[in-house]
N, CA, C and O of each residue as an XYZ file, in Angstrom:
912
protein
N      37.958     34.443     47.357
C      38.763     33.242     47.165
C      39.358     32.850     48.512
O      40.234     33.539     49.034
N      38.874     31.732     49.078
C      39.260     31.353     50.437
C      40.720     30.913     50.511
O      41.435     31.290     51.439
N      41.162     30.122     49.544
C      42.529     29.594     49.592
C      43.153     29.603     48.206
O      42.563     29.112     47.243
N      44.342     30.162     48.117
C      45.054     30.237     46.836
C      46.404     29.536     46.973
O      47.345     30.129     47.499
N      46.520     28.300     46.519
C      47.803     27.591     46.627
C      48.739     27.911     45.460
O      48.289     28.127     44.335
N      50.022     27.939     45.735
C      51.048     28.054     44.702
C      51.700     26.681     44.570
O      52.430     26.241     45.458
N      51.430     26.022     43.469
C      51.889     24.654     43.275
C      52.847     24.582     42.088
O      52.592     25.161     41.032
N      53.945     23.866     42.280
C      54.910     23.697     41.199
C      55.293     22.235     41.040
O      54.681     21.353     41.643
N      56.307     21.986     40.226
C      56.798     20.630     39.993
C      58.253     20.575     40.421
O      59.073     21.364     39.952
N      58.578     19.636     41.319
C      59.954     19.541     41.789
C      60.773     18.623     40.892
O      60.275     18.128     39.881
N      62.048     18.393     41.271
C      62.964     17.691     40.369
C      62.650     16.206     40.205
O      63.273     15.531     39.385
N      61.691     15.689     40.975
C      61.244     14.312     40.784
C      59.932     14.251     40.013
O      59.269     13.215     39.965
N      59.568     15.392     39.407
C      58.361     15.507     38.600
C      57.084     15.298     39.430
O      56.075     14.817     38.914
N      57.137     15.657     40.699
C      55.965     15.580     41.558
C      55.481     16.980     41.902
O      56.274     17.919     41.970
N      54.181     17.118     42.117
C      53.637     18.414     42.505
C      54.064     18.751     43.929
O      54.086     17.884     44.803
N      54.401     20.013     44.153
C      54.796     20.466     45.473
C      54.166     21.836     45.718
O      54.151     22.688     44.830
N      53.645     22.041     46.931
C      53.039     23.319     47.281
C      54.089     24.216     47.922
O      54.660     23.876     48.958
N      54.337     25.362     47.301
C      55.328     26.304     47.820
C      54.759     27.114     48.975
O      55.408     27.273     50.009
N      53.569     27.615     48.801
C      52.924     28.420     49.844
C      51.469     28.620     49.435
O      51.029     28.116     48.401
N      50.736     29.351     50.247
C      49.341     29.609     49.922
C      48.883     30.918     50.527
O      49.442     31.380     51.522
N      47.869     31.513     49.930
C      47.290     32.755     50.449
C      45.887     32.457     50.951
O      45.138     31.706     50.327
N      45.542     33.055     52.084
C      44.237     32.813     52.698
C      43.333     34.035     52.575
O      43.747     35.166     52.826
N      42.105     33.778     52.186
C      41.038     34.777     52.172
C      41.419     36.033     51.386
O      41.786     37.054     51.969
N      41.327     35.948     50.069
C      41.496     37.116     49.207
C      40.111     37.715     48.994
O      39.267     37.138     48.308
N      39.894     38.873     49.588
C      38.553     39.460     49.593
C      38.099     39.888     48.202
O      36.923     39.760     47.863
N      39.028     40.395     47.398
C      38.670     40.900     46.074
C      39.610     40.292     45.034
O      40.830     40.349     45.188
N      39.054     39.720     43.998
C      39.867     39.144     42.927
C      40.151     40.211     41.877
O      39.747     40.087     40.721
N      40.856     41.267     42.301
C      41.210     42.340     41.382
C      42.727     42.450     41.301
O      43.443     41.730     41.997
N      43.218     43.353     40.453
C      44.654     43.466     40.208
C      45.429     43.805     41.477
O      46.492     43.234     41.717
N      44.912     44.727     42.297
C      45.610     45.119     43.527
C      45.745     43.945     44.490
O      46.792     43.762     45.111
N      44.693     43.161     44.609
C      44.742     42.013     45.514
C      45.751     40.975     45.047
O      46.540     40.459     45.838
N      45.718     40.674     43.747
C      46.662     39.692     43.223
C      48.095     40.231     43.262
O      49.038     39.466     43.466
N      48.259     41.520     43.069
C      49.594     42.113     43.187
C      50.146     41.903     44.586
O      51.320     41.572     44.755
N      49.292     42.097     45.595
C      49.698     41.875     46.984
C      50.107     40.420     47.207
O      51.119     40.140     47.848
N      49.304     39.497     46.666
C      49.591     38.070     46.814
C      50.916     37.706     46.142
O      51.750     37.025     46.739
N      51.109     38.161     44.894
C      52.319     37.818     44.157
C      53.563     38.428     44.808
O      54.627     37.809     44.825
N      53.426     39.645     45.343
C      54.553     40.301     45.999
C      55.014     39.498     47.213
O      56.212     39.309     47.423
N      54.053     39.028     48.010
C      54.410     38.246     49.196
C      54.899     36.846     48.817
O      55.751     36.280     49.501
N      54.366     36.292     47.737
C      54.890     35.015     47.253
C      56.351     35.153     46.857
O      57.174     34.305     47.200
N      56.677     36.232     46.128
C      58.051     36.459     45.691
C      58.979     36.631     46.894
O      60.102     36.126     46.892
N      58.513     37.338     47.913
C      59.312     37.510     49.125
C      59.539     36.172     49.827
O      60.626     35.905     50.340
N      58.497     35.333     49.844
C      58.616     34.020     50.484
C      59.604     33.120     49.739
O      60.204     32.218     50.324
N      59.760     33.379     48.445
C      60.706     32.600     47.634
C      62.098     33.224     47.614
O      62.939     32.844     46.799
N      62.340     34.171     48.498
C      63.653     34.798     48.565
C      63.957     35.697     47.387
O      65.120     35.953     47.079
N      62.911     36.180     46.724
C      63.101     37.067     45.584
C      63.353     36.358     44.269
O      63.515     37.016     43.242
N      63.391     35.032     44.273
C      63.652     34.272     43.043
C      62.344     34.044     42.291
O      61.409     33.449     42.828
N      62.280     34.511     41.063
C      61.070     34.359     40.258
C      60.992     32.965     39.647
O      62.024     32.372     39.333
N      59.793     32.437     39.474
C      59.657     31.182     38.727
C      59.890     31.447     37.248
O      59.803     32.586     36.790
N      60.186     30.387     36.507
C      60.358     30.554     35.061
C      59.016     30.801     34.381
O      58.912     31.604     33.454
N      57.986     30.092     34.861
C      56.650     30.214     34.292
C      55.625     30.333     35.415
O      55.848     29.843     36.523
N      54.522     30.973     35.130
C      53.368     30.945     36.022
C      52.153     30.645     35.162
O      51.896     31.325     34.169
N      51.412     29.621     35.553
C      50.260     29.158     34.771
C      48.999     29.389     35.591
O      48.886     28.900     36.715
N      48.062     30.126     35.035
C      46.826     30.466     35.737
C      45.643     30.340     34.795
O      45.808     30.092     33.601
N      44.442     30.515     35.346
C      43.282     30.642     34.481
C      43.247     32.077     33.938
O      44.044     32.925     34.341
N      42.316     32.329     33.023
C      42.242     33.654     32.418
C      41.430     34.559     33.335
O      40.201     34.592     33.265
N      42.123     35.285     34.184
C      41.495     36.211     35.111
C      42.045     37.599     34.846
O      43.263     37.779     34.879
N      41.199     38.594     34.582
C      41.687     39.945     34.269
C      42.585     40.528     35.353
O      43.557     41.221     35.054
N      42.253     40.243     36.637
C      43.074     40.753     37.733
C      44.468     40.163     37.724
O      45.454     40.872     37.927
N      44.549     38.855     37.487
C      45.851     38.196     37.416
C      46.635     38.700     36.220
O      47.836     38.950     36.310
N      45.940     38.846     35.091
C      46.585     39.305     33.860
C      47.284     40.650     34.066
O      48.376     40.869     33.541
N      46.658     41.550     34.827
C      47.251     42.863     35.085
C      48.343     42.799     36.155
O      49.332     43.529     36.078
N      48.167     41.930     37.151
C      49.073     41.917     38.297
C      50.414     41.253     38.014
O      51.435     41.671     38.560
N      50.429     40.230     37.174
C      51.669     39.476     36.934
C      52.824     40.369     36.479
O      53.891     40.316     37.092
N      52.663     41.195     35.424
C      53.803     42.035     34.990
C      54.155     43.151     35.966
O      55.228     43.744     35.857
N      53.272     43.448     36.919
C      53.575     44.470     37.908
C      54.543     43.958     38.971
O      55.243     44.742     39.612
N      54.579     42.642     39.153
C      55.416     42.047     40.196
C      56.605     41.295     39.615
O      57.731     41.436     40.092
N      56.350     40.498     38.585
C      57.398     39.659     38.011
C      57.999     40.331     36.774
O      57.278     40.902     35.955
N      59.314     40.257     36.649
C      60.005     40.910     35.536
C      60.453     39.933     34.460
O      60.578     40.317     33.297
N      60.697     38.677     34.824
C      61.228     37.715     33.858
C      60.307     36.533     33.615
O      60.529     35.771     32.673
N      59.280     36.358     34.436
C      58.415     35.179     34.346
C      57.609     35.181     33.045
O      57.249     36.239     32.529
N      57.333     33.990     32.526
C      56.465     33.840     31.366
C      55.089     33.387     31.857
O      54.960     32.336     32.485
N      54.075     34.184     31.567
C      52.720     33.898     32.031
C      51.963     33.155     30.937
O      51.866     33.629     29.805
N      51.431     31.989     31.283
C      50.652     31.192     30.336
C      49.321     30.803     30.971
O      49.190     30.782     32.195
N      48.340     30.497     30.134
C      47.017     30.116     30.621
C      46.902     28.604     30.739
O      47.451     27.862     29.925
N      46.179     28.158     31.762
C      45.985     26.738     32.018
C      45.157     26.103     30.893
O      44.072     26.577     30.559
N      45.695     25.020     30.319
C      45.013     24.378     29.200
C      43.660     23.792     29.619
O      42.727     23.746     28.817
N      43.555     23.347     30.865
C      42.289     22.799     31.352
C      41.192     23.854     31.300
O      40.072     23.564     30.879
N      41.507     25.083     31.728
C      40.515     26.147     31.697
C      40.189     26.561     30.255
O      39.041     26.861     29.929
N      41.206     26.570     29.411
C      40.971     26.924     28.005
C      40.020     25.922     27.355
O      39.064     26.310     26.683
N      40.288     24.630     27.560
C      39.468     23.608     26.930
C      38.057     23.576     27.507
O      37.111     23.191     26.820
N      37.914     23.981     28.770
C      36.576     24.032     29.360
C      35.704     25.102     28.718
O      34.477     25.016     28.756
N      36.336     26.105     28.132
C      35.581     27.183     27.494
C      35.212     26.868     26.043
O      34.362     27.536     25.454
N      35.849     25.858     25.479
C      35.643     25.556     24.065
C      34.175     25.308     23.722
O      33.694     25.874     22.740
N      33.434     24.488     24.485
C      32.031     24.227     24.103
C      31.196     25.492     23.971
O      30.412     25.624     23.031
N      31.360     26.433     24.914
C      30.542     27.645     24.867
C      30.943     28.557     23.723
O      30.128     29.338     23.231
N      32.196     28.461     23.298
C      32.669     29.328     22.219
C      32.404     28.722     20.842
O      32.296     29.444     19.851
N      32.300     27.396     20.787
C      32.166     26.719     19.504
C      30.720     26.437     19.117
O      30.446     26.097     17.966
N      29.815     26.570     20.037
C      28.430     26.163     19.813
C      28.363     24.636     19.772
O      28.394     24.006     18.715
N      28.272     24.079     20.975
C      28.405     22.636     21.144
C      27.389     21.829     20.341
O      27.610     20.645     20.085
N      26.299     22.439     19.945
C      25.269     21.688     19.225
C      25.611     21.481     17.758
O      24.911     20.751     17.057
N      26.673     22.112     17.290
C      27.041     21.895     15.892
C      27.383     20.429     15.648
O      27.971     19.772     16.507
N      27.017     19.928     14.492
C      27.209     18.510     14.194
C      28.680     18.097     14.209
O      29.004     16.956     14.538
N      29.567     19.023     13.853
C      30.981     18.657     13.734
C      31.781     18.949     15.004
O      33.011     18.932     14.978
N      31.086     19.217     16.118
C      31.792     19.590     17.355
C      32.753     18.503     17.827
O      33.909     18.790     18.137
N      32.281     17.251     17.885
C      33.127     16.161     18.388
C      34.353     15.957     17.511
O      35.432     15.644     18.014
N      34.191     16.132     16.198
C      35.327     15.991     15.273
C      36.322     17.116     15.490
O      37.534     16.898     15.490
N      35.796     18.329     15.676
C      36.649     19.490     15.923
C      37.486     19.305     17.192
O      38.695     19.539     17.182
N      36.845     18.889     18.275
C      37.553     18.708     19.550
C      38.610     17.613     19.433
O      39.699     17.736     19.995
N      38.292     16.547     18.704
C      39.258     15.461     18.524
C      40.510     15.962     17.805
O      41.631     15.633     18.196
N      40.315     16.758     16.756
C      41.456     17.306     16.020
C      42.244     18.290     16.889
O      43.475     18.314     16.866
N      41.505     19.102     17.658
C      42.148     20.094     18.512
C      42.995     19.417     19.588
O      44.130     19.824     19.835
N      42.449     18.392     20.221
C      43.198     17.661     21.248
C      44.446     17.003     20.669
O      45.472     16.900     21.340
N      44.348     16.563     19.429
C      45.475     15.873     18.807
C      46.703     16.764     18.693
O      47.828     16.283     18.826
N      46.503     18.064     18.447
C      47.669     18.948     18.318
C      48.044     19.597     19.653
O      49.217     19.876     19.901
N      47.049     19.837     20.508
C      47.330     20.487     21.791
C      48.152     19.590     22.701
O      49.074     20.059     23.367
N      47.825     18.293     22.735
C      48.495     17.384     23.655
C      49.626     16.610     22.999
O      50.108     15.623     23.555
N      50.051     17.048     21.829
C      51.195     16.414     21.153
C      52.483     17.051     21.684
O      52.791     18.196     21.351
N      53.233     16.315     22.508
C      54.437     16.858     23.140
C      55.581     17.084     22.151
O      56.508     17.842     22.438
N      55.520     16.432     20.991
C      56.626     16.516     20.034
C      56.402     17.536     18.931
O      57.298     17.775     18.122
N      55.221     18.143     18.883
C      54.915     19.058     17.783
C      55.704     20.358     17.914
O      55.839     20.900     19.011
N      56.221     20.854     16.796
C      56.957     22.112     16.780
C      55.987     23.278     16.613
O      54.861     23.098     16.147
N      56.432     24.471     16.996
C      55.559     25.647     16.974
C      55.006     25.911     15.573
O      53.811     26.157     15.412
N      55.875     25.859     14.563
C      55.438     26.143     13.196
C      54.427     25.102     12.711
O      53.459     25.432     12.026
N      54.667     23.842     13.079
C      53.749     22.777     12.683
C      52.403     22.953     13.373
O      51.358     22.735     12.759
N      52.420     23.350     14.662
C      51.169     23.581     15.385
C      50.372     24.697     14.721
O      49.172     24.554     14.489
N      51.046     25.816     14.412
C      50.352     26.939     13.782
C      49.715     26.534     12.462
O      48.590     26.932     12.159
N      50.443     25.737     11.673
C      49.926     25.313     10.371
C      48.703     24.410     10.526
O      47.713     24.563      9.810
N      48.783     23.472     11.466
C      47.658     22.555     11.666
C      46.458     23.279     12.262
O      45.312     22.995     11.913
N      46.735     24.228     13.176
C      45.624     24.987     13.765
C      44.928     25.824     12.697
O      43.702     25.935     12.697
N      45.699     26.407     11.795
C      45.118     27.188     10.708
C      44.255     26.301      9.817
O      43.187     26.715      9.364
N      44.721     25.082      9.568
C      43.960     24.139      8.745
C      42.652     23.738      9.432
O      41.600     23.694      8.793
N      42.720     23.448     10.735
C      41.516     23.092     11.488
C      40.530     24.255     11.503
O      39.322     24.065     11.365
N      41.073     25.470     11.676
C      40.217     26.649     11.687
C      39.457     26.831     10.403
O      38.281     27.195     10.420
N      40.125     26.579      9.268
C      39.463     26.701      7.970
C      38.405     25.612      7.794
O      37.297     25.881      7.332
N      38.755     24.389      8.165
C      37.840     23.269      7.983
C      36.553     23.436      8.782
O      35.480     23.039      8.329
N      36.662     24.026      9.973
C      35.505     24.123     10.867
C      35.015     25.560     11.041
O      34.185     25.848     11.903
N      35.538     26.442     10.219
C      35.034     27.817     10.158
C      35.029     28.514     11.525
O      34.006     29.050     11.952
N      36.192     28.500     12.209
C      36.292     29.198     13.498
C      37.269     30.369     13.432
O      37.458     31.064     14.431
N      37.881     30.596     12.300
C      38.839     31.692     12.186
C      38.181     33.060     12.349
O      38.864     34.052     12.605
N      36.868     33.113     12.203
C      36.161     34.388     12.374
C      35.659     34.584     13.801
O      35.007     35.587     14.092
N      35.954     33.634     14.700
C      35.567     33.742     16.113
C      36.755     34.287     16.894
O      37.797     33.638     16.987
N      36.594     35.485     17.456
C      37.717     36.161     18.107
C      38.389     35.313     19.177
O      39.615     35.307     19.284
N      37.594     34.597     19.971
C      38.179     33.850     21.088
C      39.198     32.832     20.614
O      40.200     32.598     21.290
N      38.959     32.230     19.469
C      39.866     31.206     18.961
C      41.147     31.791     18.373
O      42.070     31.042     18.054
N      41.222     33.095     18.227
C      42.436     33.703     17.698
C      43.464     33.946     18.813
O      44.595     34.336     18.522
N      43.093     33.722     20.092
C      44.014     33.898     21.232
C      44.742     35.222     21.137
O      45.969     35.271     21.053
N      43.963     36.300     21.150
C      44.519     37.646     20.985
C      45.530     37.973     22.066
O      46.526     38.646     21.800
N      45.291     37.508     23.272
C      46.221     37.806     24.372
C      47.611     37.265     24.067
O      48.609     37.914     24.379
N      47.685     36.087     23.462
C      48.990     35.517     23.122
C      49.675     36.341     22.048
O      50.893     36.516     22.074
N      48.887     36.853     21.096
C      49.467     37.706     20.073
C      50.032     38.981     20.689
O      51.079     39.469     20.262
N      49.340     39.523     21.695
C      49.847     40.711     22.370
C      51.164     40.418     23.078
O      52.078     41.242     23.062
N      51.260     39.243     23.697
C      52.510     38.870     24.346
C      53.638     38.749     23.331
O      54.756     39.206     23.569
N      53.331     38.131     22.204
C      54.352     37.991     21.167
C      54.779     39.345     20.619
O      55.956     39.570     20.335
N      53.800     40.255     20.471
C      54.108     41.603     19.995
C      55.027     42.321     20.976
O      55.991     42.975     20.577
N      54.711     42.191     22.278
C      55.555     42.810     23.299
C      56.956     42.229     23.268
O      57.938     42.962     23.391
N      57.056     40.906     23.102
C      58.358     40.256     23.044
C      59.165     40.763     21.863
O      60.372     40.974     21.979
N      58.507     40.962     20.722
C      59.208     41.467     19.545
C      59.725     42.886     19.778
O      60.824     43.230     19.346
N      58.919     43.712     20.469
C      59.357     45.072     20.776
C      60.582     45.064     21.669
O      61.518     45.833     21.455
N      60.578     44.184     22.683
C      61.724     44.090     23.591
C      62.960     43.605     22.839
O      64.055     44.133     23.033
N      62.784     42.597     21.977
C      63.906     42.087     21.185
C      64.481     43.177     20.288
O      65.698     43.299     20.150
N      63.597     43.973     19.675
C      64.054     45.055     18.806
C      64.839     46.098     19.592
O      65.862     46.599     19.126
N      64.350     46.421     20.788
C      65.043     47.382     21.642
C      66.430     46.873     21.995
O      67.389     47.645     22.014
N      66.544     45.581     22.276
C      67.838     44.999     22.621
C      68.803     45.019     21.450
O      70.008     45.194     21.630
N      68.265     44.839     20.243
C      69.131     44.812     19.061
C      69.631     46.190     18.664
O      70.746     46.320     18.161
N      68.817     47.228     18.884
C      69.137     48.542     18.338
C      69.560     49.576     19.378
O      69.831     50.726     19.033
N      69.618     49.180     20.627
C      70.097     50.101     21.652
C      71.183     49.420     22.469
O      71.256     48.192     22.521
N      72.020     50.221     23.103
C      73.124     49.685     23.895
C      73.007     50.240     25.303
O      72.858     51.450     25.476
N      73.072     49.380     26.314
C      72.915     49.862     27.692
C      74.055     50.781     28.118
O      75.133     50.762     27.523
N      73.812     51.580     29.145
C      74.823     52.500     29.672
C      75.859     51.716     30.462
O      75.517     50.941     31.355
N      77.118     51.923     30.129
C      78.219     51.239     30.793
C      78.671     52.046     32.009
O      78.818     53.266     31.924
N      78.890     51.383     33.122
C      79.262     52.079     34.356
C      80.761     52.075     34.612
O      81.323     53.097     35.005
N      81.412     50.941     34.393
C      82.823     50.814     34.775
C      83.776     50.856     33.592
O      84.958     51.163     33.749
N      83.252     50.542     32.390
C      84.066     50.467     31.168
C      85.106     49.353     31.231
O      86.048     49.335     30.439
N      84.937     48.425     32.172
C      85.783     47.240     32.179
C      85.425     46.363     30.987
O      84.277     46.336     30.543
N      86.425     45.646     30.472
C      86.193     44.818     29.287
C      85.097     43.794     29.527
O      84.301     43.511     28.631
N      85.050     43.232     30.739
C      84.051     42.205     31.022
C      82.644     42.798     31.044
O      81.683     42.127     30.669
N      82.516     44.055     31.484
C      81.199     44.692     31.492
C      80.755     45.010     30.073
O      79.590     44.815     29.726
N      81.680     45.498     29.252
C      81.356     45.808     27.854
C      80.940     44.535     27.121
O      79.984     44.534     26.345
N      81.675     43.452     27.379
C      81.334     42.181     26.742
C      79.957     41.703     27.188
O      79.177     41.206     26.375
N      79.654     41.851     28.481
C      78.348     41.455     28.992
C      77.222     42.222     28.332
O      76.160     41.662     28.061
N      77.450     43.512     28.069
C      76.443     44.343     27.415
C      76.184     43.881     25.985
O      75.101     44.100     25.444
N      77.177     43.243     25.377
C      77.041     42.777     23.998
C      76.313     41.443     23.894
O      75.643     41.178     22.895
N      76.437     40.608     24.909
C      75.900     39.243     24.790
C      74.620     39.017     25.592
O      73.870     38.086     25.296
N      74.352     39.853     26.604
C      73.160     39.663     27.430
C      72.015     40.553     26.957
O      72.235     41.586     26.325
N      70.794     40.138     27.274
C      69.657     41.027     27.097
C      69.796     42.170     28.091
O      70.526     42.048     29.075
N      69.108     43.277     27.847
C      69.226     44.434     28.742
C      68.828     44.065     30.170
O      69.456     44.511     31.130
N      67.784     43.250     30.302
C      67.298     42.897     31.635
C      68.339     42.074     32.394
O      68.597     42.329     33.571
N      68.936     41.091     31.723
C      69.951     40.255     32.362
C      71.217     41.067     32.616
O      71.883     40.893     33.636
N      71.542     41.961     31.672
C      72.747     42.772     31.845
C      72.654     43.657     33.074
O      73.670     43.896     33.728
N      71.458     44.156     33.411
C      71.305     44.981     34.596
C      71.775     44.231     35.847
O      72.455     44.798     36.702
N      71.406     42.960     35.941
C      71.829     42.159     37.091
C      73.329     41.898     37.045
O      74.014     41.983     38.065
N      73.833     41.580     35.855
C      75.262     41.336     35.693
C      76.076     42.586     36.037
O      77.122     42.497     36.680
N      75.589     43.740     35.607
C      76.281     44.997     35.867
C      76.402     45.268     37.367
O      77.430     45.754     37.840
N      75.339     44.950     38.106
C      75.377     45.132     39.559
C      76.439     44.246     40.190
O      77.115     44.659     41.133
N      76.589     43.033     39.677
C      77.625     42.130     40.194
C      79.019     42.676     39.886
O      79.923     42.582     40.716
N      79.189     43.246     38.695
C      80.492     43.822     38.331
C      80.835     44.983     39.254
O      81.952     45.070     39.763
N      79.881     45.864     39.464
C      80.129     47.022     40.332
C      80.394     46.587     41.770
O      81.224     47.177     42.462
N      79.687     45.556     42.210
C      79.909     45.046     43.568
C      81.312     44.473     43.712
O      81.973     44.664     44.734
N      81.760     43.766     42.675
C      83.071     43.114     42.756
C      84.212     44.119     42.824
O      85.258     43.827     43.403
N      84.023     45.310     42.233
C      85.084     46.320     42.241
C      85.428     46.737     43.665
O      86.600     46.895     44.006
N      84.411     46.911     44.487
C      84.650     47.338     45.855
C      84.920     46.201     46.817
O      85.309     46.429     47.962
N      84.713     44.955     46.347
C      84.825     43.816     47.248
C      86.072     42.988     47.013
O      86.709     42.530     47.961
N      86.420     42.794     45.748
C      87.542     41.917     45.423
C      88.730     42.730     44.920
O      88.600     43.555     44.015
N      89.892     42.478     45.525
C      91.115     43.179     45.142
C      92.190     42.171     44.777
O      92.413     41.188     45.484
N      92.857     42.437     43.649
C      93.944     41.580     43.215
C      95.256     42.064     43.813
O      95.496     43.266     43.924
N      96.101     41.110     44.197
C      97.380     41.457     44.829
C      98.544     41.110     43.914
O      99.468     40.400     44.312
N      98.494     41.610     42.696
C      99.595     41.424     41.770
C      99.600     40.066     41.103
O      98.789     39.197     41.424
N     100.537     39.891     40.155
C     100.591     38.680     39.356
C     101.978     38.062     39.426
O     102.983     38.758     39.568
N     102.009     36.752     39.326
C     103.250     36.024     39.092
C     103.040     35.152     37.870
O     101.922     34.705     37.613
N     104.105     34.902     37.109
C     103.981     34.123     35.882
C     104.642     32.768     36.030
O     105.696     32.629     36.652
N     104.000     31.779     35.446
C     104.529     30.415     35.433
C     104.266     29.827     34.055
O     103.145     29.424     33.746
N     105.309     29.780     33.227
C     105.171     29.398     31.818
C     104.163     30.342     31.138
O     104.353     31.558     31.136
N     103.105     29.780     30.569
C     102.113     30.627     29.889
C     100.982     31.039     30.811
O     100.038     31.700     30.378
N     101.065     30.658     32.075
C     100.001     30.943     33.021
C     100.332     32.152     33.883
O     101.499     32.486     34.089
N      99.294     32.796     34.378
C      99.443     33.870     35.338
C      98.711     33.488     36.617
O      97.640     32.882     36.578
N      99.297     33.846     37.734
C      98.699     33.532     39.026
C      98.534     34.820     39.808
O      99.458     35.629     39.896
N      97.349     35.003     40.375
C      97.105     36.190     41.188
C      96.315     35.789     42.436
O      95.578     34.803     42.426
N      96.473     36.542     43.477
C      95.707     36.335     44.702
C      94.623     37.394     44.775
O      94.906     38.591     44.738
N      93.392     36.947     44.878
C      92.246     37.851     44.953
C      91.685     37.794     46.372
O      91.411     36.715     46.899
N      91.522     38.945     46.972
C      91.029     39.015     48.338
C      89.567     39.445     48.368
O      89.189     40.440     47.750
N      88.751     38.683     49.095
C      87.352     39.031     49.328
C      87.299     39.840     50.618
O      87.405     39.291     51.714
N      87.132     41.161     50.472
C      87.181     42.047     51.629
C      86.051     41.790     52.611
O      86.240     41.922     53.820
N      84.881     41.426     52.106
C      83.739     41.211     52.994
C      83.895     39.969     53.865
O      83.530     39.973     55.041
N      84.436     38.916     53.281
C      84.547     37.648     54.013
C      85.949     37.417     54.567
O      86.191     36.436     55.270
N      86.875     38.327     54.247
C      88.255     38.221     54.723
C      88.881     36.889     54.306
O      89.479     36.178     55.115
N      88.724     36.574     53.011
C      89.252     35.328     52.453
C      90.071     35.639     51.210
O      89.710     36.520     50.430
N      91.170     34.920     51.025
C      91.989     35.052     49.823
C      91.749     33.857     48.896
O      91.614     32.719     49.346
N      91.701     34.144     47.588
C      91.567     33.102     46.580
C      92.742     33.180     45.626
O      93.116     34.268     45.189
N      93.329     32.031     45.297
C      94.408     31.994     44.308
C      93.813     31.641     42.948
O      93.203     30.585     42.782
N      93.995     32.528     41.987
C      93.404     32.354     40.660
C      94.504     32.142     39.639
O      95.416     32.961     39.522
N      94.422     31.046     38.900
C      95.382     30.743     37.838
C      94.659     30.769     36.502
O      93.612     30.142     36.341
N      95.219     31.493     35.550
C      94.550     31.567     34.253
C      95.563     31.770     33.140
O      96.708     32.151     33.382
N      95.124     31.509     31.922
C      95.964     31.670     30.740
C      95.438     32.836     29.927
O      94.348     32.735     29.365
N      96.178     33.957     29.840
C      95.687     35.148     29.143
C      95.339     34.922     27.680
O      94.528     35.659     27.119
N      95.937     33.917     27.056
C      95.718     33.699     25.627
C      94.456     32.953     25.301
O      94.097     32.844     24.128
N      93.772     32.439     26.288
C      92.573     31.641     26.061
C      91.340     32.458     26.387
O      91.219     32.978     27.496
N      90.422     32.581     25.437
C      89.179     33.292     25.650
C      88.045     32.285     25.615
O      87.832     31.622     24.600
N      87.315     32.167     26.716
C      86.200     31.231     26.791
C      84.912     31.864     26.328
O      83.868     31.211     26.327
């Protein structure tokens, strides 16, 4: 692969190229892992929300090795390009099938449950439910993994480091993955920010918080009776 561009959509809804990789000798998991690792470094460690690629086994393995929060999806253009070979294009009802399929795939307003119901109906009408490729097994595996993670979050509680009320609350409301980042911020703040006592003004409390790293003081006013 001579050139691998990373293209996204900016806030004006225009395509923008973030970076590119030159001359990938092998399209295997190790090579793509190297590419994704350097892409992440070039982005300052900030992961994208989604990454959309074609169905490549090397990419499929490499994405979860590098990215922890990104959602990996397959490019619809590549999926639709495979439809003729999977459906047997010579079948008399092929054009009707594709028309129905496009109607639900490109419907921006369709809800997930409605899509599943219509896809099931199309599958029955055109007898494709017995074709493995049309069952999108990879997506089912992703959903299964997501359910396992959700179950783990519901039935286990992360280890608390400081026992501060804000950390305990964070453990209750965040997913384990997000809480790990939040916990690091809490631990960092303990050694960095120091409060210099309180003064009261009516129902408000005022305290001065010092940022030891930046040598800056902040005046914080808050009402103890209000919980946001």
